[in-house]
Backbone as XML, in Angstrom:
<?xml version="1.0"?>
<chain id="A" units="angstrom">
  <residue number="1" name="MET">
    <atom name="N" x="-56.970" y="-39.405" z="-69.066"/>
    <atom name="CA" x="-56.620" y="-39.853" z="-67.739"/>
    <atom name="C" x="-55.313" y="-39.211" z="-67.303"/>
  </residue>
  <residue number="2" name="SER">
    <atom name="N" x="-55.240" y="-38.800" z="-66.053"/>
    <atom name="CA" x="-54.013" y="-38.203" z="-65.547"/>
    <atom name="C" x="-53.063" y="-39.299" z="-65.065"/>
  </residue>
  <residue number="3" name="ALA">
    <atom name="N" x="-51.785" y="-38.917" z="-64.943"/>
    <atom name="CA" x="-50.777" y="-39.878" z="-64.475"/>
    <atom name="C" x="-51.039" y="-40.295" z="-63.036"/>
  </residue>
  <residue number="4" name="ALA">
    <atom name="N" x="-51.701" y="-39.436" z="-62.264"/>
    <atom name="CA" x="-51.969" y="-39.745" z="-60.863"/>
    <atom name="C" x="-52.969" y="-40.892" z="-60.711"/>
  </residue>
  <residue number="5" name="THR">
    <atom name="N" x="-53.692" y="-41.207" z="-61.779"/>
    <atom name="CA" x="-54.677" y="-42.277" z="-61.739"/>
    <atom name="C" x="-54.016" y="-43.643" z="-61.564"/>
  </residue>
  <residue number="6" name="PHE">
    <atom name="N" x="-52.793" y="-43.793" z="-62.047"/>
    <atom name="CA" x="-52.117" y="-45.079" z="-62.031"/>
    <atom name="C" x="-51.221" y="-45.184" z="-60.808"/>
  </residue>
  <residue number="7" name="GLU">
    <atom name="N" x="-51.374" y="-46.262" z="-60.070"/>
    <atom name="CA" x="-50.522" y="-46.531" z="-58.913"/>
    <atom name="C" x="-49.264" y="-47.248" z="-59.395"/>
  </residue>
  <residue number="8" name="ILE">
    <atom name="N" x="-48.142" y="-46.925" z="-58.797"/>
    <atom name="CA" x="-46.889" y="-47.597" z="-59.115"/>
    <atom name="C" x="-46.430" y="-48.307" z="-57.846"/>
  </residue>
  <residue number="9" name="SER">
    <atom name="N" x="-45.959" y="-49.520" z="-57.992"/>
    <atom name="CA" x="-45.525" y="-50.290" z="-56.827"/>
    <atom name="C" x="-44.248" y="-49.683" z="-56.252"/>
  </residue>
  <residue number="10" name="PRO">
    <atom name="N" x="-44.004" y="-49.884" z="-54.960"/>
    <atom name="CA" x="-42.758" y="-49.382" z="-54.374"/>
    <atom name="C" x="-41.519" y="-49.905" z="-55.094"/>
  </residue>
  <residue number="11" name="GLN">
    <atom name="N" x="-41.541" y="-51.170" z="-55.500"/>
    <atom name="CA" x="-40.394" y="-51.747" z="-56.211"/>
    <atom name="C" x="-40.181" y="-51.062" z="-57.560"/>
  </residue>
  <residue number="12" name="SER">
    <atom name="N" x="-41.260" y="-50.826" z="-58.294"/>
    <atom name="CA" x="-41.145" y="-50.154" z="-59.587"/>
    <atom name="C" x="-40.656" y="-48.724" z="-59.419"/>
  </residue>
  <residue number="13" name="LEU">
    <atom name="N" x="-41.141" y="-48.045" z="-58.390"/>
    <atom name="CA" x="-40.694" y="-46.688" z="-58.121"/>
    <atom name="C" x="-39.215" y="-46.669" z="-57.755"/>
  </residue>
  <residue number="14" name="ALA">
    <atom name="N" x="-38.773" y="-47.614" z="-56.938"/>
    <atom name="CA" x="-37.359" y="-47.700" z="-56.567"/>
    <atom name="C" x="-36.493" y="-47.910" z="-57.810"/>
  </residue>
  <residue number="15" name="GLU">
    <atom name="N" x="-36.932" y="-48.755" z="-58.721"/>
    <atom name="CA" x="-36.190" y="-49.000" z="-59.960"/>
    <atom name="C" x="-36.145" y="-47.747" z="-60.829"/>
  </residue>
  <residue number="16" name="LYS">
    <atom name="N" x="-37.253" y="-47.022" z="-60.886"/>
    <atom name="CA" x="-37.319" y="-45.776" z="-61.649"/>
    <atom name="C" x="-36.331" y="-44.756" z="-61.075"/>
  </residue>
  <residue number="17" name="ILE">
    <atom name="N" x="-36.273" y="-44.655" z="-59.755"/>
    <atom name="CA" x="-35.374" y="-43.708" z="-59.099"/>
    <atom name="C" x="-33.923" y="-44.125" z="-59.299"/>
  </residue>
  <residue number="18" name="GLU">
    <atom name="N" x="-33.625" y="-45.422" z="-59.160"/>
    <atom name="CA" x="-32.259" y="-45.910" z="-59.394"/>
    <atom name="C" x="-31.790" y="-45.531" z="-60.793"/>
  </residue>
  <residue number="19" name="SER">
    <atom name="N" x="-32.629" y="-45.739" z="-61.761"/>
    <atom name="CA" x="-32.278" y="-45.408" z="-63.139"/>
    <atom name="C" x="-32.027" y="-43.909" z="-63.289"/>
  </residue>
  <residue number="20" name="ALA">
    <atom name="N" x="-32.897" y="-43.092" z="-62.716"/>
    <atom name="CA" x="-32.751" y="-41.638" z="-62.801"/>
    <atom name="C" x="-31.454" y="-41.183" z="-62.131"/>
  </residue>
  <residue number="21" name="VAL">
    <atom name="N" x="-31.121" y="-41.779" z="-60.998"/>
    <atom name="CA" x="-29.894" y="-41.417" z="-60.283"/>
    <atom name="C" x="-28.673" y="-41.792" z="-61.114"/>
  </residue>
  <residue number="22" name="HIS">
    <atom name="N" x="-28.676" y="-42.976" z="-61.706"/>
    <atom name="CA" x="-27.538" y="-43.402" z="-62.528"/>
    <atom name="C" x="-27.360" y="-42.477" z="-63.725"/>
  </residue>
  <residue number="23" name="VAL">
    <atom name="N" x="-28.463" y="-42.098" z="-64.359"/>
    <atom name="CA" x="-28.382" y="-41.204" z="-65.519"/>
    <atom name="C" x="-27.864" y="-39.835" z="-65.090"/>
  </residue>
  <residue number="24" name="ARG">
    <atom name="N" x="-28.442" y="-39.279" z="-64.033"/>
    <atom name="CA" x="-28.088" y="-37.924" z="-63.590"/>
    <atom name="C" x="-26.640" y="-37.844" z="-63.109"/>
  </residue>
  <residue number="25" name="THR">
    <atom name="N" x="-26.146" y="-38.891" z="-62.478"/>
    <atom name="CA" x="-24.784" y="-38.859" z="-61.923"/>
    <atom name="C" x="-23.746" y="-39.451" z="-62.863"/>
  </residue>
  <residue number="26" name="GLY">
    <atom name="N" x="-24.169" y="-39.929" z="-64.000"/>
    <atom name="CA" x="-23.225" y="-40.563" z="-64.918"/>
    <atom name="C" x="-22.634" y="-41.834" z="-64.339"/>
  </residue>
  <residue number="27" name="GLY">
    <atom name="N" x="-23.400" y="-42.486" z="-63.446"/>
    <atom name="CA" x="-22.949" y="-43.734" z="-62.837"/>
    <atom name="C" x="-21.894" y="-43.543" z="-61.763"/>
  </residue>
  <residue number="28" name="ARG">
    <atom name="N" x="-21.745" y="-42.304" z="-61.251"/>
    <atom name="CA" x="-20.696" y="-42.023" z="-60.261"/>
    <atom name="C" x="-21.135" y="-42.294" z="-58.825"/>
  </residue>
  <residue number="29" name="ILE">
    <atom name="N" x="-22.038" y="-43.219" z="-58.636"/>
    <atom name="CA" x="-22.452" y="-43.601" z="-57.287"/>
    <atom name="C" x="-22.188" y="-45.092" z="-57.116"/>
  </residue>
  <residue number="30" name="ARG">
    <atom name="N" x="-21.585" y="-45.435" z="-56.001"/>
    <atom name="CA" x="-21.240" y="-46.834" z="-55.725"/>
    <atom name="C" x="-22.170" y="-47.369" z="-54.642"/>
  </residue>
  <residue number="31" name="GLY">
    <atom name="N" x="-22.586" y="-48.601" z="-54.781"/>
    <atom name="CA" x="-23.420" y="-49.246" z="-53.769"/>
    <atom name="C" x="-24.788" y="-48.611" z="-53.609"/>
  </residue>
  <residue number="32" name="LEU">
    <atom name="N" x="-25.353" y="-48.139" z="-54.696"/>
    <atom name="CA" x="-26.655" y="-47.461" z="-54.639"/>
    <atom name="C" x="-27.743" y="-48.400" z="-54.130"/>
  </residue>
  <residue number="33" name="GLN">
    <atom name="N" x="-28.484" y="-47.922" z="-53.139"/>
    <atom name="CA" x="-29.665" y="-48.628" z="-52.646"/>
    <atom name="C" x="-30.790" y="-47.615" z="-52.522"/>
  </residue>
  <residue number="34" name="VAL">
    <atom name="N" x="-31.956" y="-47.977" z="-53.029"/>
    <atom name="CA" x="-33.137" y="-47.123" z="-52.931"/>
    <atom name="C" x="-34.235" y="-47.920" z="-52.255"/>
  </residue>
  <residue number="35" name="ARG">
    <atom name="N" x="-34.769" y="-47.366" z="-51.173"/>
    <atom name="CA" x="-35.883" y="-48.000" z="-50.465"/>
    <atom name="C" x="-37.067" y="-47.041" z="-50.497"/>
  </residue>
  <residue number="36" name="VAL">
    <atom name="N" x="-38.229" y="-47.586" z="-50.806"/>
    <atom name="CA" x="-39.460" y="-46.802" z="-50.816"/>
    <atom name="C" x="-40.393" y="-47.419" z="-49.787"/>
  </residue>
  <residue number="37" name="ALA">
    <atom name="N" x="-40.781" y="-46.625" z="-48.794"/>
    <atom name="CA" x="-41.655" y="-47.133" z="-47.749"/>
    <atom name="C" x="-42.394" y="-45.982" z="-47.077"/>
  </residue>
  <residue number="38" name="GLU">
    <atom name="N" x="-43.656" y="-46.207" z="-46.796"/>
    <atom name="CA" x="-44.479" y="-45.277" z="-46.034"/>
    <atom name="C" x="-44.395" y="-43.842" z="-46.546"/>
  </residue>
  <residue number="39" name="GLY">
    <atom name="N" x="-44.492" y="-43.677" z="-47.842"/>
    <atom name="CA" x="-44.526" y="-42.343" z="-48.426"/>
    <atom name="C" x="-43.202" y="-41.611" z="-48.469"/>
  </residue>
  <residue number="40" name="SER">
    <atom name="N" x="-42.104" y="-42.339" z="-48.339"/>
    <atom name="CA" x="-40.808" y="-41.681" z="-48.429"/>
    <atom name="C" x="-39.804" y="-42.549" z="-49.183"/>
  </residue>
  <residue number="41" name="ILE">
    <atom name="N" x="-38.735" y="-41.905" z="-49.603"/>
    <atom name="CA" x="-37.663" y="-42.554" z="-50.352"/>
    <atom name="C" x="-36.382" y="-42.389" z="-49.548"/>
  </residue>
  <residue number="42" name="ILE">
    <atom name="N" x="-35.652" y="-43.477" z="-49.349"/>
    <atom name="CA" x="-34.370" y="-43.425" z="-48.657"/>
    <atom name="C" x="-33.309" y="-43.923" z="-49.621"/>
  </residue>
  <residue number="43" name="ILE">
    <atom name="N" x="-32.309" y="-43.085" z="-49.861"/>
    <atom name="CA" x="-31.250" y="-43.426" z="-50.805"/>
    <atom name="C" x="-29.932" y="-43.516" z="-50.050"/>
  </residue>
  <residue number="44" name="SER">
    <atom name="N" x="-29.173" y="-44.564" z="-50.334"/>
    <atom name="CA" x="-27.843" y="-44.688" z="-49.738"/>
    <atom name="C" x="-26.862" y="-45.151" z="-50.803"/>
  </residue>
  <residue number="45" name="GLY">
    <atom name="N" x="-25.607" y="-44.933" z="-50.526"/>
    <atom name="CA" x="-24.532" y="-45.287" z="-51.433"/>
    <atom name="C" x="-23.328" y="-44.417" z="-51.125"/>
  </residue>
  <residue number="46" name="ARG">
    <atom name="N" x="-22.354" y="-44.416" z="-52.035"/>
    <atom name="CA" x="-21.135" y="-43.631" z="-51.833"/>
    <atom name="C" x="-20.807" y="-42.857" z="-53.109"/>
  </residue>
  <residue number="47" name="VAL">
    <atom name="N" x="-20.406" y="-41.604" z="-52.927"/>
    <atom name="CA" x="-19.979" y="-40.758" z="-54.039"/>
    <atom name="C" x="-18.695" y="-40.042" z="-53.625"/>
  </residue>
  <residue number="48" name="SER">
    <atom name="N" x="-18.019" y="-39.438" z="-54.595"/>
    <atom name="CA" x="-16.748" y="-38.789" z="-54.282"/>
    <atom name="C" x="-16.866" y="-37.286" z="-54.054"/>
  </residue>
  <residue number="49" name="THR">
    <atom name="N" x="-18.008" y="-36.666" z="-54.387"/>
    <atom name="CA" x="-18.153" y="-35.219" z="-54.200"/>
    <atom name="C" x="-19.538" y="-34.871" z="-53.657"/>
  </residue>
  <residue number="50" name="TYR">
    <atom name="N" x="-19.601" y="-33.718" z="-52.981"/>
    <atom name="CA" x="-20.894" y="-33.239" z="-52.485"/>
    <atom name="C" x="-21.801" y="-32.841" z="-53.648"/>
  </residue>
  <residue number="51" name="TYR">
    <atom name="N" x="-21.217" y="-32.382" z="-54.745"/>
    <atom name="CA" x="-22.009" y="-32.046" z="-55.924"/>
    <atom name="C" x="-22.762" y="-33.277" z="-56.433"/>
  </residue>
  <residue number="52" name="THR">
    <atom name="N" x="-22.078" y="-34.410" z="-56.498"/>
    <atom name="CA" x="-22.733" y="-35.641" z="-56.950"/>
    <atom name="C" x="-23.832" y="-36.043" z="-55.979"/>
  </residue>
  <residue number="53" name="LYS">
    <atom name="N" x="-23.617" y="-35.833" z="-54.686"/>
    <atom name="CA" x="-24.661" y="-36.121" z="-53.696"/>
    <atom name="C" x="-25.886" y="-35.254" z="-53.964"/>
  </residue>
  <residue number="54" name="GLN">
    <atom name="N" x="-25.674" y="-33.990" z="-54.323"/>
    <atom name="CA" x="-26.796" y="-33.110" z="-54.672"/>
    <atom name="C" x="-27.526" y="-33.613" z="-55.907"/>
  </residue>
  <residue number="55" name="LEU">
    <atom name="N" x="-26.770" y="-34.096" z="-56.891"/>
    <atom name="CA" x="-27.388" y="-34.641" z="-58.101"/>
    <atom name="C" x="-28.287" y="-35.826" z="-57.758"/>
  </residue>
  <residue number="56" name="VAL">
    <atom name="N" x="-27.845" y="-36.657" z="-56.820"/>
    <atom name="CA" x="-28.648" y="-37.802" z="-56.372"/>
    <atom name="C" x="-29.978" y="-37.315" z="-55.814"/>
  </residue>
  <residue number="57" name="THR">
    <atom name="N" x="-29.918" y="-36.310" z="-54.953"/>
    <atom name="CA" x="-31.141" y="-35.778" z="-54.343"/>
    <atom name="C" x="-32.091" y="-35.246" z="-55.402"/>
  </residue>
  <residue number="58" name="HIS">
    <atom name="N" x="-31.584" y="-34.455" z="-56.318"/>
    <atom name="CA" x="-32.445" y="-33.861" z="-57.342"/>
    <atom name="C" x="-33.060" y="-34.912" z="-58.260"/>
  </residue>
  <residue number="59" name="ALA">
    <atom name="N" x="-32.274" y="-35.903" z="-58.635"/>
    <atom name="CA" x="-32.807" y="-36.980" z="-59.482"/>
    <atom name="C" x="-33.920" y="-37.731" z="-58.763"/>
  </residue>
  <residue number="60" name="ALA">
    <atom name="N" x="-33.714" y="-38.018" z="-57.489"/>
    <atom name="CA" x="-34.724" y="-38.748" z="-56.714"/>
    <atom name="C" x="-35.988" y="-37.921" z="-56.540"/>
  </residue>
  <residue number="61" name="MET">
    <atom name="N" x="-35.827" y="-36.622" z="-56.299"/>
    <atom name="CA" x="-36.998" y="-35.767" z="-56.125"/>
    <atom name="C" x="-37.819" y="-35.697" z="-57.408"/>
  </residue>
  <residue number="62" name="GLU">
    <atom name="N" x="-37.158" y="-35.594" z="-58.546"/>
    <atom name="CA" x="-37.864" y="-35.512" z="-59.823"/>
    <atom name="C" x="-38.563" y="-36.823" z="-60.169"/>
  </residue>
  <residue number="63" name="ALA">
    <atom name="N" x="-37.919" y="-37.947" z="-59.893"/>
    <atom name="CA" x="-38.474" y="-39.253" z="-60.249"/>
    <atom name="C" x="-39.404" y="-39.804" z="-59.171"/>
  </residue>
  <residue number="64" name="GLY">
    <atom name="N" x="-39.381" y="-39.208" z="-57.988"/>
    <atom name="CA" x="-40.046" y="-39.787" z="-56.834"/>
    <atom name="C" x="-41.486" y="-39.430" z="-56.602"/>
  </residue>
  <residue number="65" name="ASP">
    <atom name="N" x="-42.144" y="-38.847" z="-57.587"/>
    <atom name="CA" x="-43.574" y="-38.579" z="-57.465"/>
    <atom name="C" x="-43.922" y="-37.809" z="-56.188"/>
  </residue>
  <residue number="66" name="GLU">
    <atom name="N" x="-43.124" y="-36.779" z="-55.887"/>
    <atom name="CA" x="-43.392" y="-35.870" z="-54.772"/>
    <atom name="C" x="-43.298" y="-36.509" z="-53.389"/>
  </residue>
  <residue number="67" name="LEU">
    <atom name="N" x="-42.618" y="-37.620" z="-53.265"/>
    <atom name="CA" x="-42.411" y="-38.237" z="-51.956"/>
    <atom name="C" x="-41.229" y="-37.568" z="-51.258"/>
  </residue>
  <residue number="68" name="LEU">
    <atom name="N" x="-41.202" y="-37.659" z="-49.955"/>
    <atom name="CA" x="-40.097" y="-37.136" z="-49.164"/>
    <atom name="C" x="-38.845" y="-37.952" z="-49.455"/>
  </residue>
  <residue number="69" name="VAL">
    <atom name="N" x="-37.724" y="-37.278" z="-49.727"/>
    <atom name="CA" x="-36.464" y="-37.951" z="-50.036"/>
    <atom name="C" x="-35.493" y="-37.766" z="-48.879"/>
  </residue>
  <residue number="70" name="THR">
    <atom name="N" x="-34.963" y="-38.874" z="-48.376"/>
    <atom name="CA" x="-33.895" y="-38.851" z="-47.371"/>
    <atom name="C" x="-32.632" y="-39.358" z="-48.053"/>
  </residue>
  <residue number="71" name="ASN">
    <atom name="N" x="-31.628" y="-38.474" z="-48.116"/>
    <atom name="CA" x="-30.382" y="-38.814" z="-48.779"/>
    <atom name="C" x="-29.357" y="-39.229" z="-47.731"/>
  </residue>
  <residue number="72" name="GLU">
    <atom name="N" x="-29.069" y="-40.516" z="-47.669"/>
    <atom name="CA" x="-28.060" y="-41.054" z="-46.745"/>
    <atom name="C" x="-26.766" y="-41.393" z="-47.477"/>
  </residue>
  <residue number="73" name="VAL">
    <atom name="N" x="-26.582" y="-40.810" z="-48.660"/>
    <atom name="CA" x="-25.375" y="-41.053" z="-49.441"/>
    <atom name="C" x="-24.179" y="-40.459" z="-48.704"/>
  </residue>
  <residue number="74" name="VAL">
    <atom name="N" x="-23.079" y="-41.199" z="-48.679"/>
    <atom name="CA" x="-21.860" y="-40.782" z="-48.000"/>
    <atom name="C" x="-20.867" y="-40.263" z="-49.040"/>
  </residue>
  <residue number="75" name="VAL">
    <atom name="N" x="-20.267" y="-39.124" z="-48.743"/>
    <atom name="CA" x="-19.210" y="-38.587" z="-49.597"/>
    <atom name="C" x="-17.872" y="-39.068" z="-49.038"/>
  </residue>
  <residue number="76" name="CYS">
    <atom name="N" x="-17.125" y="-39.800" z="-49.867"/>
    <atom name="CA" x="-15.837" y="-40.310" z="-49.405"/>
    <atom name="C" x="-14.837" y="-40.355" z="-50.533"/>
  </residue>
</chain>
């Protein structure tokens, strides 16, 4: 059986992405929120560098099962 056979709930997918983002960024994101709705992922939070914001995007894309990722993370 392929992995595509199994459906994952939006909540489970959001948790999977949150975990991937924390691992990839070394926990350098504050106020992380992940929403999964209508075939897309929306991530928000705060980071201190644009590089870390890029890491967030890449982690979400890898964990997000090919869904569209919108990165609303703020660099401050």
